[in-house]
One Martini backbone bead per residue (centre of mass of N, CA, C, O) as a GRO file, in nm:
protein
   84
    1UNK     BB    1   1.874  -1.294  -0.461
    2UNK     BB    2   1.939  -1.298  -0.161
    3UNK     BB    3   1.813  -1.027  -0.090
    4UNK     BB    4   1.529  -1.110  -0.164
    5UNK     BB    5   1.498  -1.349   0.031
    6UNK     BB    6   1.542  -1.175   0.284
    7UNK     BB    7   1.306  -0.979   0.240
    8UNK     BB    8   1.083  -1.196   0.242
    9UNK     BB    9   1.153  -1.312   0.536
   10UNK     BB   10   1.085  -1.034   0.697
   11UNK     BB   11   0.809  -1.098   0.699
   12UNK     BB   12   0.572  -1.113   0.901
   13UNK     BB   13   0.344  -1.332   1.025
   14UNK     BB   14   0.100  -1.144   1.029
   15UNK     BB   15   0.121  -1.061   0.730
   16UNK     BB   16   0.095  -1.348   0.614
   17UNK     BB   17  -0.196  -1.402   0.740
   18UNK     BB   18  -0.287  -1.145   0.632
   19UNK     BB   19  -0.464  -0.964   0.414
   20UNK     BB   20  -0.342  -0.756   0.203
   21UNK     BB   21  -0.354  -0.470   0.074
   22UNK     BB   22  -0.323  -0.314  -0.225
   23UNK     BB   23  -0.105  -0.108  -0.141
   24UNK     BB   24   0.096  -0.308  -0.012
   25UNK     BB   25   0.137  -0.492  -0.256
   26UNK     BB   26   0.242  -0.275  -0.443
   27UNK     BB   27   0.487  -0.195  -0.276
   28UNK     BB   28   0.629  -0.468  -0.261
   29UNK     BB   29   0.666  -0.497  -0.568
   30UNK     BB   30   0.826  -0.235  -0.608
   31UNK     BB   31   1.064  -0.307  -0.417
   32UNK     BB   32   1.145  -0.563  -0.564
   33UNK     BB   33   1.205  -0.424  -0.838
   34UNK     BB   34   1.435  -0.245  -0.725
   35UNK     BB   35   1.626  -0.473  -0.654
   36UNK     BB   36   1.643  -0.587  -0.941
   37UNK     BB   37   1.737  -0.322  -1.093
   38UNK     BB   38   1.942  -0.231  -0.819
   39UNK     BB   39   2.165  -0.431  -0.678
   40UNK     BB   40   2.443  -0.224  -0.671
   41UNK     BB   41   2.270   0.052  -0.645
   42UNK     BB   42   2.184   0.220  -0.364
   43UNK     BB   43   2.077   0.499  -0.454
   44UNK     BB   44   1.873   0.409  -0.667
   45UNK     BB   45   1.717   0.218  -0.477
   46UNK     BB   46   1.628   0.438  -0.274
   47UNK     BB   47   1.471   0.606  -0.489
   48UNK     BB   48   1.274   0.388  -0.569
   49UNK     BB   49   1.155   0.328  -0.285
   50UNK     BB   50   1.051   0.613  -0.237
   51UNK     BB   51   0.847   0.600  -0.468
   52UNK     BB   52   0.689   0.365  -0.345
   53UNK     BB   53   0.602   0.519  -0.087
   54UNK     BB   54   0.447   0.744  -0.232
   55UNK     BB   55   0.242   0.564  -0.370
   56UNK     BB   56   0.129   0.445  -0.112
   57UNK     BB   57   0.024   0.715   0.001
   58UNK     BB   58  -0.173   0.773  -0.233
   59UNK     BB   59  -0.340   0.522  -0.203
   60UNK     BB   60  -0.435   0.565   0.088
   61UNK     BB   61  -0.564   0.840   0.044
   62UNK     BB   62  -0.770   0.748  -0.165
   63UNK     BB   63  -0.909   0.541   0.020
   64UNK     BB   64  -0.996   0.743   0.240
   65UNK     BB   65  -1.174   0.924   0.064
   66UNK     BB   66  -1.373   0.701  -0.015
   67UNK     BB   67  -1.467   0.630   0.272
   68UNK     BB   68  -1.576   0.911   0.348
   69UNK     BB   69  -1.779   0.937   0.123
   70UNK     BB   70  -1.951   0.695   0.208
   71UNK     BB   71  -2.021   0.802   0.492
   72UNK     BB   72  -2.162   1.055   0.401
   73UNK     BB   73  -2.374   0.923   0.226
   74UNK     BB   74  -2.502   0.753   0.458
   75UNK     BB   75  -2.583   0.992   0.632
   76UNK     BB   76  -2.771   1.139   0.426
   77UNK     BB   77  -2.966   0.908   0.388
   78UNK     BB   78  -3.057   0.900   0.684
   79UNK     BB   79  -3.139   1.210   0.703
   80UNK     BB   80  -3.351   1.203   0.445
   81UNK     BB   81  -3.528   0.998   0.558
   82UNK     BB   82  -3.835   0.899   0.594
   83UNK     BB   83  -4.075   0.861   0.890
   84UNK     BB   84  -4.367   0.675   0.821
   0.00000   0.00000   0.00000
């Protein structure tokens, strides 16, 4: 439990003030769960946290693709709109 308390205290003040995005929140919960699941086995905990980092990367990539798709859609809406 002490490790978890230290981990949570290390969150910077700016992160605490800003509303974290969904990917970041999911990553932090996953990392917290890894510490809880493998408190004494450092290698298993590192593997678990690596999985969390990969999931965060996939989450951010998916979000970026959705944002680009929205921008492209808005561009073509403006491009095809008639100016009467």
